[in-house]
N, C-alpha and C positions, 0 to 999 in steps of 0.2 A: 191440707188435711186429711187425708180418708178418715172413712167408716167403716169402714167394709172390711174383716183381716182378709192378710194373703198370703198366701204360702209362702214359707220360708227354708229355702234349701242350702246350704253352706260343699262344697263339692272338696273335699281336699285342703281344705284350710291349714295352711302353716305361721306360724309369726315368730319370726326369730329378733332375737337380741343380743347383737355379737353373733357366737357359736353357738347361746343359749336357747336349744328351745323352747317356749315361752307352751307353746300351742302346734303338733304336730302330726297334718296328714288326719283333721274333722272334718267327713260326711254327719248329716243327719240335715232329715228332712223334717219337717212341720207343716201338719198341713192346716187350713181356717181354722180356728177358735178353740186348739191342741192346748193342751197347757204344757210347758214341759221346765222340768226341773234338771239344771246340770252339780251334778254330785262326785266329790271329791273332795283329797286335804286340802290346806292351802297349798297355795304356787302350784295348785295342778293347770291353769290356765283357765276356770270361771270365767274370770272378770278381765283378762284381753278378751274370748271369745266371742261374752258380750257386748266387748267396745269394740271389735272389727265388725260385726255385722252392724253395731250404729254410726259406725264411721268415724270412730274418735282412737284408736288405730288402723293404720293401712298390714293388710291381711300383706304377708312373703310369698306366699304364692294361694295356690286355689282358688277360689268365687264361690261368691255370694251371691245370693238372688231372693231376690222381695215380690213374689208374681214373678214374671214375668219376664221382668227387669235385671238380668245384671246389676245390681251394684258397686263392686266390689272397689271400684275405685269412684264413686262418687264421694261427696264431700255430706257430710251429715246431716245437713238444712234441705239434702233432696232426694232421702231415703223415707217419708215415712216412719220415725220411728222414733221414739219417743225411752230417756233413759231414764228410772229413779234410782243413784248409789246411793250405798248401805250406809252412807253417810248424811244422808237428806239433799243437802250441800243447797239450804235453805239462804237466800241476799236475807245476811240478818239486819241489813238495813232497811229493809222492807216490810213490806204491813207483807199477814198471812193474802189479802187481798192482790195486793201488787206480786207478790212470788208468784200466786195461781198465772195472775193475767201477762206473766212478762214474757213468753212467747208469743201470744197473739196482741198485744202492742209493740213488739219486731216485726211480726206478719202487718202493722200497722191500720189489724183493725178497727173495724168505726167502734167506737166509745160507749154506744148504745149496746155493742154486741158483746164487748170482752163486755160487761156490767155484768147480764143475761148470763152467760157460757159460762163466765166465775161463779156468779150466786147459783146456776143449776149446780156443780158439780162439787161445791162447798157444805148442799143441802143431803150430796148422794154421799159423798165422806162424809158427812153427823158434824160439822164444821156449821151453821147456821148461822151466824151472828156475832161470829170471832172475824172477820177480814178488818177489823181493822187494830189487830193485835198487833205484838209484833213476833217475832219468831221464839228471842229470846222469854218470853212470856207463857211459852205451850208445853207440857210437860213429853215426852218423845215421840209417848201414843197417838198427840197431836202434830208432831212437827211430823211423824212418819205419814201423815192422814192427807196435808196440807204437800207435800210433795208429793204422794199418791194424785191429788186433785192437781195438778200441778201439771205430770205427766196426763192427768185423765182427758182436762183440757182443750187439749189437742189432738184427739179425736184418730189416733197418729192406725194405722193396721199394723204398725206390733209397736208392744211394750216389754220395753227389757226392766227386769230388775236383780237389783244387785246384794244379796244376802235383806230385802227388804223388812225379815222380821230377825234379825240378830243383837240391834240392839234392847230388844223388847222380854216382857219376861214373859213366865208363862203362862197364864193368864190377857192377855192381853195379844200374845204371836199369835193365841189358839184362836182370841176374835176375830184379829185382823188377814188370818188367812181364810176365813171363811167370807168374811167382807171384800178382799182384793177379786181373788176366785168370784161373787156371784156380782158385781161392780162392774168385770170384764167380759162377763160374759151378758149379761143388762145390752153390756156397748157393741159389744162383737168386734173384740179385739183380740189379739193374738196375744198371748202372752211369754214368756220364757222366762 
């Protein structure tokens, strides 16, 4: 996976579910290092747009570029994008360490590289020493940090966050907003 942020460009992107246009003619340019927030009411297409950039939904029309590459028809694993879901999507049967290591293990990275990368990113998100815990033993804020660590450990060119702060109380939301911005800036990742 890459570590250098890449520009993201959407050109007239549309997504239809039957006769319903969930996303209609969206064009957007995001420069490397730029933070972009999609705002709108529930059901307006924010998550669907993110899912199309990640390759989890296929655009009905238009094109999606990451860097100079047209990724519109590429599968998710070929896009160098990670997505952190609103629900965090942690595997309940895996420890914190194994949740974070999951993507690296899928890529068959050596055990030593996995261990070093996971320990480093857990330290970055303030979860040092918690690798053996199960997700069910964590607070909401800790689960969110594990999900963020799982995304960051892959050093993606693009990090997509789908309402990452919506399940947190006001104080933790403010703290995590600052921490996320600091981490993605330090790692040179583009965040949407």
